[in-house]
MARTOR-975011 format. One line per 10 residues: for each residue x, y, z of C-alpha. Coordinates in nm, 3 decimals. Layout:
% residues N
X,Y,Z; ...
This chain:
% residues 635
0.000,0.000,0.000; 0.134,0.340,-0.101; 0.106,0.624,0.151; 0.164,0.974,0.021; 0.325,1.264,0.214; 0.088,1.487,0.415; -0.010,1.813,0.253; 0.038,2.145,0.444; -0.338,2.161,0.505; -0.333,1.812,0.650
-0.040,1.891,0.877; -0.218,2.208,0.993; -0.532,2.012,1.074; -0.337,1.750,1.267; -0.146,2.018,1.462; -0.472,2.198,1.544; -0.621,1.870,1.663; -0.319,1.800,1.885; -0.328,2.149,2.039; -0.704,2.132,2.096
-0.687,1.789,2.251; -0.402,1.901,2.481; -0.597,2.207,2.593; -0.911,2.007,2.660; -0.722,1.744,2.854; -0.556,2.018,3.060; -0.898,2.166,3.136; -1.020,1.824,3.239; -0.721,1.780,3.470; -0.780,2.118,3.632
-1.151,2.048,3.676; -1.074,1.707,3.828; -0.827,1.853,4.081; -1.032,2.161,4.179; -1.210,2.194,4.511; -1.545,2.364,4.442; -1.869,2.329,4.631; -1.937,1.998,4.455; -1.638,1.797,4.332; -1.868,1.555,4.151
-2.020,1.834,3.945; -1.681,1.960,3.827; -1.565,1.607,3.750; -1.878,1.562,3.540; -1.788,1.884,3.359; -1.438,1.744,3.302; -1.584,1.426,3.150; -1.794,1.644,2.922; -1.488,1.834,2.809; -1.303,1.507,2.749
-1.594,1.374,2.544; -1.589,1.695,2.348; -1.222,1.643,2.275; -1.287,1.288,2.157; -1.572,1.405,1.941; -1.359,1.681,1.791; -1.094,1.421,1.721; -1.350,1.214,1.533; -1.476,1.511,1.337; -1.127,1.627,1.244
-1.026,1.276,1.143; -1.340,1.258,0.935; -1.255,1.586,0.762; -0.899,1.469,0.712; -1.027,1.148,0.556; -1.256,1.344,0.326; -0.965,1.561,0.212; -0.747,1.259,0.152; -1.031,1.077,-0.020; -1.047,1.348,-0.286
-0.687,1.264,-0.381; -0.606,1.000,-0.641; -0.370,0.837,-0.393; -0.527,0.559,-0.177; -0.544,0.649,0.187; -0.583,0.311,0.353; -0.900,0.157,0.483; -0.806,0.076,0.847; -0.756,0.439,0.976; -1.076,0.543,0.801
-1.272,0.263,0.961; -1.135,0.358,1.303; -1.229,0.722,1.252; -1.579,0.626,1.145; -1.620,0.399,1.446; -1.500,0.670,1.684; -1.730,0.926,1.526; -2.032,0.695,1.543; -1.957,0.609,1.909; -1.956,0.974,2.006
-2.257,1.068,1.795; -2.452,0.775,1.937; -2.358,0.854,2.304; -2.658,0.925,2.524; -2.451,1.093,2.796; -2.357,1.407,2.603; -2.557,1.639,2.384; -2.381,1.688,2.051; -2.515,1.966,1.831; -2.343,2.063,1.504
-2.450,2.361,1.294; -2.365,2.507,0.958; -2.186,2.841,0.926; -2.516,3.029,0.971; -2.593,2.843,1.292; -2.874,2.617,1.169; -2.862,2.280,1.340; -2.733,1.997,1.118; -2.656,1.727,1.374; -2.864,1.654,1.689
-2.744,1.331,1.851; -2.932,1.086,2.074; -2.776,1.246,2.384; -2.926,1.580,2.284; -3.262,1.412,2.223; -3.255,1.243,2.564; -3.143,1.552,2.754; -3.359,1.812,2.578; -3.666,1.613,2.477; -3.658,1.721,2.109
-3.629,1.477,1.821; -3.362,1.549,1.566; -3.639,1.604,1.309; -3.778,1.883,1.531; -3.466,2.098,1.505; -3.238,1.987,1.219; -3.247,2.242,0.937; -3.503,2.437,1.139; -3.352,2.637,1.428; -3.024,2.749,1.578
-2.910,2.648,1.931; -3.005,2.999,2.045; -3.372,2.909,1.995; -3.353,2.641,2.265; -3.138,2.847,2.506; -3.232,3.087,2.787; -3.286,3.428,2.626; -3.185,3.621,2.936; -2.852,3.439,2.954; -2.786,3.515,2.587
-2.846,3.885,2.652; -2.612,3.879,2.952; -2.344,3.687,2.760; -2.366,3.925,2.464; -2.330,4.226,2.696; -2.029,4.075,2.876; -1.856,3.983,2.548; -1.928,4.327,2.400; -1.764,4.490,2.700; -1.471,4.247,2.693
-1.402,4.266,2.318; -1.495,4.631,2.263; -1.750,4.558,1.992; -2.127,4.512,1.970; -2.231,4.146,1.979; -2.590,4.042,1.914; -2.765,3.841,2.189; -2.835,3.533,1.977; -2.634,3.261,1.807; -2.349,3.508,1.755
-2.308,3.532,2.132; -2.283,3.152,2.158; -2.006,3.110,1.897; -1.828,3.449,1.900; -1.503,3.323,2.050; -1.507,2.993,1.861; -1.554,3.182,1.531; -1.224,3.354,1.603; -1.033,3.036,1.671; -1.064,3.042,2.051
-1.180,2.739,2.247; -1.481,2.838,2.456; -1.645,2.660,2.751; -1.928,2.821,2.946; -2.244,2.753,3.145; -2.572,2.765,2.959; -2.933,2.682,3.037; -3.116,2.485,2.767; -3.495,2.497,2.740; -3.642,2.148,2.711
-3.935,2.073,2.485; -4.163,2.034,2.789; -4.070,2.382,2.911; -3.833,2.269,3.189; -3.479,2.396,3.216; -3.149,2.204,3.190; -2.832,2.362,3.331; -2.540,2.254,3.110; -2.170,2.309,3.056; -2.114,2.364,2.683
-1.789,2.337,2.485; -1.797,2.524,2.151; -1.555,2.474,1.861; -1.549,2.597,1.503; -1.544,2.347,1.212; -1.321,2.445,0.921; -1.270,2.317,0.569; -0.939,2.238,0.408; -0.877,2.603,0.332; -0.936,2.717,0.691
-1.282,2.859,0.630; -1.544,2.813,0.902; -1.810,2.578,0.774; -1.996,2.522,1.100; -1.985,2.491,1.478; -1.984,2.205,1.723; -2.153,2.239,2.066; -2.097,1.955,2.313; -2.295,1.979,2.638; -2.300,1.793,2.969
-2.574,1.797,3.229; -2.485,2.052,3.502; -2.790,1.984,3.718; -2.595,1.816,3.999; -2.351,2.103,4.033; -2.630,2.360,4.017; -2.826,2.168,4.278; -2.530,2.172,4.511; -2.489,2.548,4.447; -2.864,2.609,4.526
-2.838,2.408,4.838; -2.519,2.600,4.928; -2.696,2.932,4.891; -2.990,2.801,5.090; -2.759,2.684,5.368; -2.581,3.021,5.361; -2.915,3.201,5.379; -3.035,2.979,5.662; -2.706,3.028,5.843; -2.733,3.403,5.797
-3.086,3.398,5.936; -2.974,3.179,6.226; -2.684,3.412,6.302; -2.917,3.710,6.288; -3.157,3.536,6.524; -2.872,3.444,6.758; -2.741,3.799,6.750; -3.088,3.930,6.829; -3.122,3.679,7.112; -2.779,3.772,7.245
-2.860,4.142,7.229; -3.192,4.078,7.403; -3.021,3.870,7.672; -2.752,4.136,7.719; -3.018,4.403,7.748; -3.209,4.194,8.000; -2.889,4.127,8.199; -2.802,4.496,8.200; -3.154,4.585,8.308; -3.139,4.321,8.583
-2.796,4.438,8.699; -2.900,4.803,8.697; -3.217,4.717,8.889; -3.026,4.514,9.148; -2.765,4.785,9.185; -3.028,5.058,9.219; -3.237,4.861,9.465; -2.932,4.761,9.668; -2.820,5.121,9.703; -3.172,5.226,9.796
-3.188,4.957,10.064; -2.861,5.065,10.226; -2.999,5.402,10.335; -3.286,5.276,10.555; -3.073,4.983,10.667; -2.810,5.225,10.792; -3.075,5.388,11.010; -3.200,5.053,11.139; -2.854,4.935,11.240; -2.752,5.271,11.376
-3.051,5.323,11.607; -3.057,4.957,11.714; -2.694,4.984,11.825; -2.767,5.312,12.003; -3.052,5.150,12.193; -2.837,4.849,12.280; -2.558,5.070,12.419; -2.770,5.297,12.642; -2.692,5.342,13.009; -2.838,5.172,13.202
-2.854,4.882,12.952; -3.197,4.768,12.832; -3.368,4.482,13.014; -3.270,4.127,12.898; -3.589,4.071,12.698; -3.540,4.396,12.509; -3.170,4.326,12.465; -3.249,3.992,12.302; -3.485,4.168,12.062; -3.221,4.429,11.978
-2.962,4.158,11.924; -3.195,3.990,11.673; -3.252,4.322,11.493; -2.878,4.393,11.476; -2.800,4.037,11.365; -3.063,4.048,11.092; -2.945,4.393,10.985; -2.585,4.283,10.939; -2.702,3.976,10.751; -2.913,4.193,10.522
-2.617,4.424,10.465; -2.403,4.123,10.369; -2.671,4.011,10.125; -2.687,4.359,9.969; -2.309,4.374,9.928; -2.298,4.033,9.761; -2.581,4.126,9.525; -2.391,4.442,9.433; -2.080,4.234,9.360; -2.276,3.991,9.146
-2.450,4.272,8.956; -2.118,4.446,8.890; -1.959,4.126,8.759; -2.252,4.034,8.534; -2.269,4.384,8.387; -1.895,4.377,8.307; -1.813,4.669,8.535; -1.544,4.489,8.736; -1.197,4.611,8.640; -0.907,4.374,8.704
-0.548,4.482,8.768; -0.320,4.188,8.686; 0.021,4.222,8.850; 0.262,4.015,9.060; 0.152,3.986,9.423; 0.258,3.788,9.727; -0.008,3.555,9.865; 0.141,3.574,10.215; 0.058,3.947,10.229; -0.304,3.882,10.132
-0.340,3.589,10.371; -0.200,3.797,10.657; -0.464,4.063,10.594; -0.736,3.796,10.569; -0.631,3.645,10.900; -0.665,3.980,11.070; -1.015,4.027,10.928; -1.157,3.680,11.006; -0.963,3.622,11.329; -1.252,3.725,11.558
-1.490,3.496,11.371; -1.247,3.202,11.403; -1.191,3.275,11.771; -1.564,3.287,11.841; -1.615,2.951,11.667; -1.303,2.798,11.823; -1.153,2.717,11.481; -0.775,2.728,11.440; -0.635,2.901,11.130; -0.312,2.765,10.977
-0.140,2.967,10.703; 0.166,2.886,10.485; 0.514,2.974,10.605; 0.564,3.348,10.533; 0.937,3.285,10.486; 0.856,3.097,10.167; 0.646,3.350,9.977; 0.434,3.241,9.684; 0.364,3.490,9.406; 0.074,3.495,9.158
-0.023,3.725,8.872; -0.365,3.856,8.970; -0.568,4.142,9.117; -0.474,4.181,9.483; -0.809,4.323,9.593; -1.005,4.044,9.426; -0.773,3.771,9.555; -0.831,3.902,9.905; -1.208,3.898,9.847; -1.189,3.538,9.723
-0.974,3.416,10.013; -1.192,3.587,10.276; -1.497,3.416,10.129; -1.332,3.072,10.127; -1.192,3.113,10.479; -1.523,3.243,10.613; -1.700,2.935,10.476; -1.428,2.709,10.620; -1.493,2.861,10.964; -1.870,2.884,10.936
-1.924,2.522,10.831; -1.655,2.372,11.055; -1.693,2.190,11.385; -1.603,2.346,11.722; -1.235,2.286,11.786; -1.171,2.220,11.418; -0.921,2.387,11.187; -0.895,2.567,10.854; -0.562,2.513,10.677; -0.436,2.714,10.379
-0.166,2.567,10.156; 0.004,2.676,9.834; 0.170,2.460,9.571; 0.308,2.517,9.223; 0.138,2.311,8.948; 0.303,2.383,8.615; 0.241,2.745,8.524; -0.024,2.781,8.794; -0.029,2.816,9.172; -0.297,2.621,9.360
-0.421,2.777,9.685; -0.624,2.531,9.893; -0.844,2.592,10.199; -0.907,2.266,10.387; -1.161,2.247,10.669; -1.256,1.972,10.916; -1.633,2.014,10.877; -1.906,1.769,10.783; -1.803,1.745,10.418; -2.020,1.740,10.108
-2.184,1.456,9.919; -2.167,1.411,9.542; -2.515,1.561,9.495; -2.425,1.867,9.703; -2.102,1.919,9.508; -2.304,1.913,9.187; -2.518,2.199,9.318; -2.230,2.422,9.424; -2.188,2.764,9.261; -2.565,2.800,9.204
-2.704,3.138,9.314; -2.906,3.127,9.638; -2.854,2.750,9.673; -2.733,2.684,10.027; -2.725,2.305,9.985; -2.998,2.239,10.239; -2.858,2.485,10.497; -3.130,2.745,10.446; -3.312,2.629,10.760; -2.993,2.574,10.959
-2.839,2.788,11.228; -2.571,2.930,10.999; -2.653,3.247,10.812; -2.571,3.279,10.446; -2.700,3.399,10.113; -2.582,3.134,9.870; -2.421,3.405,9.655; -2.068,3.412,9.794; -1.935,3.109,9.602; -2.097,3.233,9.281
-1.915,3.565,9.313; -1.595,3.384,9.409; -1.603,3.162,9.100; -1.667,3.454,8.866; -1.388,3.661,9.017; -1.143,3.370,8.982; -1.244,3.321,8.620; -1.203,3.693,8.547; -0.846,3.659,8.672; -0.787,3.372,8.430
-0.799,3.105,8.701; -1.000,2.799,8.803; -1.187,2.693,9.114; -1.287,2.351,9.241; -1.363,2.141,9.549; -1.271,1.800,9.689; -1.482,1.671,9.976; -1.553,1.362,10.182; -1.857,1.328,10.406; -1.756,1.317,10.772
-1.399,1.427,10.699; -1.416,1.777,10.553; -1.384,1.979,10.232; -1.100,2.139,10.042; -1.187,2.436,9.822; -0.906,2.537,9.587; -0.832,2.803,9.330; -0.560,2.814,9.066; -0.402,3.139,8.948; -0.115,3.213,8.711
0.222,3.179,8.883; 0.454,3.480,8.896; 0.784,3.591,9.041; 0.834,3.876,9.284; 0.778,4.226,9.142; 1.101,4.352,8.992; 1.248,4.679,8.880; 1.332,4.715,8.513; 1.690,4.818,8.591; 1.891,5.002,8.324
2.266,4.951,8.269; 2.472,5.089,8.558; 2.616,5.368,8.343; 2.267,5.495,8.254; 2.135,5.518,8.610; 2.031,5.877,8.680; 2.233,6.073,8.938; 2.091,6.172,9.274; 1.989,6.534,9.227; 2.018,6.762,9.524
1.717,6.968,9.620; 1.766,7.328,9.501; 1.653,7.476,9.829; 1.823,7.216,10.043; 1.483,7.105,10.174; 1.346,6.759,10.084; 1.035,6.740,9.866; 0.749,6.518,9.976; 0.614,6.227,9.772; 0.289,6.053,9.867
0.254,5.697,9.731; -0.092,5.537,9.752; -0.065,5.160,9.692; -0.227,4.855,9.853; 0.031,4.601,9.732; 0.310,4.571,9.994; 0.556,4.438,9.737; 0.511,4.746,9.517; 0.536,4.973,9.820; 0.868,4.810,9.906
1.002,4.863,9.554; 0.920,5.233,9.553; 1.065,5.271,9.902; 1.392,5.126,9.770; 1.391,5.365,9.476; 1.312,5.674,9.681; 1.578,5.573,9.935; 1.832,5.660,9.664; 1.706,6.017,9.659; 1.815,6.238,9.945
1.593,6.514,9.808; 1.266,6.323,9.856; 1.073,6.226,10.168; 0.823,5.941,10.114; 0.477,5.904,10.270; 0.258,5.601,10.201; -0.106,5.501,10.222; -0.261,5.163,10.146; -0.605,5.276,10.031; -0.769,5.572,9.860
-0.941,5.716,10.168; -0.622,5.728,10.372; -0.440,5.870,10.069; -0.689,6.155,10.045; -0.654,6.228,10.416; -0.274,6.255,10.385; -0.300,6.463,10.067; -0.534,6.713,10.234; -0.337,6.739,10.557; 0.024,6.719,10.430
-0.009,6.877,10.080; 0.275,6.673,9.925; 0.471,6.805,9.628; 0.393,6.500,9.412; 0.145,6.210,9.444; 0.214,5.864,9.304; -0.116,5.678,9.269; -0.215,5.319,9.193; -0.533,5.280,8.982; -0.696,4.975,9.144
-0.733,5.056,9.511; -0.971,4.921,9.776; -1.263,5.142,9.867; -1.210,5.412,9.606; -1.020,5.376,9.279; -0.728,5.586,9.166; -0.958,5.771,8.926; -1.190,5.852,9.214; -0.900,5.984,9.419; -0.780,6.196,9.127
-1.126,6.346,9.075; -1.149,6.452,9.441; -0.796,6.597,9.437; -0.874,6.800,9.126; -1.195,6.934,9.279; -1.025,7.069,9.593; -0.853,7.406,9.562; -0.575,7.307,9.805; -0.475,6.995,9.607; -0.573,7.077,9.248
-0.222,7.200,9.167; -0.042,6.883,9.289; 0.089,6.672,8.997; -0.042,6.316,9.024; 0.148,6.032,8.854; -0.038,5.708,8.779; 0.150,5.384,8.844; -0.054,5.087,8.725; -0.037,4.735,8.585; -0.305,4.835,8.334
-0.060,4.895,8.051; -0.267,4.885,7.730; -0.246,5.196,7.509; -0.616,5.258,7.577; -0.547,5.250,7.954; -0.265,5.503,7.920; -0.474,5.729,7.697; -0.764,5.713,7.942; -0.534,5.804,8.231; -0.384,6.104,8.054
-0.728,6.223,7.945; -0.847,6.199,8.306; -0.574,6.444,8.411; -0.279,6.241,8.540; 0.048,6.432,8.506; 0.202,6.116,8.355; 0.116,5.747,8.339; 0.376,5.486,8.438; 0.326,5.112,8.402; 0.448,4.814,8.602
0.705,4.666,8.619; 0.873,4.992,8.708; 1.145,5.116,8.474; 1.394,5.306,8.690; 1.493,5.562,8.427; 1.133,5.637,8.329; 1.031,5.650,8.694; 1.304,5.895,8.796; 1.249,6.111,8.489; 0.874,6.136,8.550
0.940,6.211,8.917; 1.189,6.488,8.835; 0.951,6.650,8.585; 0.668,6.642,8.838; 0.891,6.791,9.110; 1.010,7.068,8.878; 0.652,7.146,8.784; 0.547,7.155,9.148; 0.839,7.377,9.255; 0.796,7.614,8.961
0.421,7.657,8.971; 0.312,7.586,9.325; -0.045,7.706,9.363; -0.032,7.935,9.058; -0.120,7.692,8.779; -0.353,7.398,8.775; -0.314,7.072,8.591; -0.546,7.172,8.309; -0.318,7.462,8.217; -0.019,7.227,8.236
-0.173,6.990,7.984; -0.269,7.275,7.750; 0.092,7.398,7.749; 0.227,7.044,7.705; 0.011,6.989,7.398
């Protein structure tokens, strides 16, 4: 058999086929490896593209055979038979719609797959309509508009929009909705290619489509899920806002009512104590009645205070100051406060060795409140002659503080009911007073400090309540290199300036005492709460005041407000020294009127510089310029 050399047209057709097949296979590979909403839908699209490539191969081979067949040279029967078989297999496939048109777009081929998918018979459409007639008109308009904008030319919203790219030699794959004969709609992925003769002229178009229903269904479902999720989130947000509003309203009501109750209660307790202390004392029967009034009054006051604490926590108004603190200092204060109660109940208190201090990173005021509550319960629910033992141990990055009593212990059911508001575990009718709120407040305070609380108990043996807080080392100074340490300035007048430091943390007081001891020009006064600090400020009129923010009784901001309102103290520069070190905290402090705002741990250079500036301001201005004018000039 003689085989002639390929003509240039034949080589061009074969090269075009190879390029087209490579591109289609690449598209299939990308579709198969993509991760869309529905992998199966994209894989189906890939199969459609692959089928399109196979069909195009058959068509091109058929054209090539026709060109060769015109030649006088025999072509060979086996390749032709293979091409015919491949073409018939694709045309007869029921899984893909194959539609071929002439150059004007009139349908010439409508395979069995197209009949099955669209419901038309080939006789209904061949030589009758273009594919645009069985396509969604709105989509054609949108496609024509998009192509017109992309190509910078006007494209008609009909068959031209379907084959515009293919007519210019570009492979085109897009989504299209076919209109079935029964009026239903079929989402499809369509691959469009131009058919050319031996001279490169377009003689028709080939549209191969695959059913895109599965992918579209997944995308509908996805949108429905997204819509439902959006509605659910909106409902949850509304419920959360409603709950927050209700909580705020409840907290504000409790706070308002608690404050209102304190005023008449103050009168009740005050006059009852006056009557009980008269000379001569009241008769025994009357004294017993007064004792009951006083006892009930103090109990009611305790209830009011705990409700106020709970309302403040739930409304988010509790401010925490997280800084290193020694537990031994707190426990020593707690012992002094609950000592009379322990003595009255004949309960021995055992605390850890103060020579082995244990430090945690927490709010000192709140830790004291927690420990007083736990120790009070350990005394209240103990047996006469029993004991309450406090121990500290390091557990990883946490420190566990345990309070063990020798009381009756708790059963499993009682432990399960702990930390429930107003639940006194069956003690409501007992001799011991209580509100059932204390442990609730204790747990929330511990959690606000980033800690945990728990209990271990055995009936007839006793209970151990424990809390865990973040471990810390002793407060330290941020010391600069020795060469950078500021010199000890001498007082210009030879008389020492006075510095008042208001701080409730003994460790921080000790640090500042060590720093000020280096300065022969400064005399230090200290106070451990805001009330005492105000008393010293009013009576001693110090040159500078160093003020902690989180203080018992009245906060540093409250102290500053009172100092600014008094003519005698308004001129005194007040420096904030706080563990609240966020930029927003510093900005808030400066806006409130602090002369400067220092953060813990103390940096020696920054501390001395701020102190010197405050002293210079105080010595230069005295009573002649207030802090507001100072800030105006500074800005």
